[in-house]
C-alpha positions in Angstrom: 138.0 32.7 92.4 137.4 36.3 93.5 133.8 37.6 93.6 132.7 39.8 90.8 132.3 39.7 87.1 133.8 36.9 85.1 136.3 38.2 82.6 136.8 35.0 80.7 133.1 34.5 79.6 132.5 34.5 75.9 128.9 33.8 74.6 128.6 31.0 72.1 129.1 32.1 68.6 130.2 35.6 69.6 133.8 35.3 68.7 133.2 33.8 65.2 131.5 36.8 63.6 134.0 39.2 65.1 136.9 37.1 63.9 135.3 36.9 60.4 134.9 40.7 60.4 138.6 41.1 61.3 139.6 38.8 58.5 137.4 40.6 56.0 138.9 43.9 57.1 142.5 42.6 56.8 141.7 41.3 53.3 140.3 44.7 52.2 143.3 46.5 53.7 145.7 44.1 51.9 143.8 44.6 48.6 144.0 48.4 49.0 147.7 48.2 49.7 148.2 46.1 46.6 146.1 48.5 44.5 148.0 51.5 45.9 151.3 49.9 45.1 150.1 49.3 41.5 148.9 52.9 41.1 152.2 54.2 42.4 154.1 52.1 39.9 151.8 53.4 37.1 152.2 57.0 38.2 156.0 56.7 37.5 155.3 56.5 33.8 152.1 58.4 33.4 152.7 61.9 32.0 150.9 65.2 32.4 151.4 67.9 29.9 151.0 71.5 31.0 151.3 74.8 29.0 152.3 78.1 30.5 153.1 81.6 29.5 150.2 81.8 27.1 151.2 78.5 25.4 154.9 79.6 25.0 156.1 76.9 27.4 155.1 73.2 27.4 156.2 71.0 30.2 155.8 67.2 30.4 156.0 65.8 33.9 155.3 62.3 35.4 152.9 61.4 38.2 156.0 61.2 40.5 156.8 64.9 39.7 159.8 64.1 37.4 160.2 66.5 34.5 160.4 64.7 31.2 160.7 67.7 28.9 160.4 71.5 28.6 159.7 73.1 25.2 160.0 76.9 24.7 158.6 79.0 21.9 161.7 80.8 20.5 159.7 84.1 20.6 159.8 83.8 24.4 163.6 83.9 24.4 164.7 87.5 24.5 168.3 88.1 25.5 167.4 91.6 26.7 164.8 90.2 29.2 166.2 87.0 30.7 164.4 87.7 34.0 161.0 87.4 32.2 162.0 84.0 30.8 163.1 82.9 34.3 159.9 84.0 35.9 157.8 82.3 33.2 159.8 79.1 33.6 159.3 79.1 37.4 155.6 79.7 37.1 155.2 77.0 34.4 157.2 74.4 36.4 155.1 75.1 39.5 151.9 74.7 37.5 153.2 71.4 36.2 154.1 70.1 39.7 150.6 71.0 41.0 149.0 69.4 38.0 151.0 66.2 38.5 150.1 66.1 42.2 146.4 66.6 41.4 146.6 63.8 38.9 148.3 61.5 41.4 145.7 62.4 44.1 142.8 61.5 41.7 144.4 58.2 40.8 145.0 57.3 44.5 141.5 58.5 45.5 140.0 55.9 43.3 141.9 53.2 45.4 141.3 54.7 48.8 137.7 55.7 48.3 138.6 59.3 49.4 140.0 58.2 52.8 142.9 60.5 53.7 145.9 58.4 54.5 148.7 60.4 56.2 152.0 60.4 54.4 150.5 59.0 51.1 150.8 62.2 49.1 
């Protein structure tokens, strides 16, 4: 054996707590993954309702950013000003998407404890 420090020395009882900590961490990670999977499934059917254009547009969107419905106040529909209707729809849809993303982020934050996980949202 070469002179110097032993690399195979492990003090008694030293490996057991570390192994236990690793097992606890793996169980917590597994539980978090299970919880996140459940929340993702729930977000598919959870709906967020957003109104725009002073209440003239109502949009229902899921937590997965899928539009469920768009309702328009007939007074908003002016054949002489289609561009105003188009602009109002774009703004309302964008508001709905942001609201849906914020809803999903809040639901997932409850699972992750505020830890930012890349690629999650």
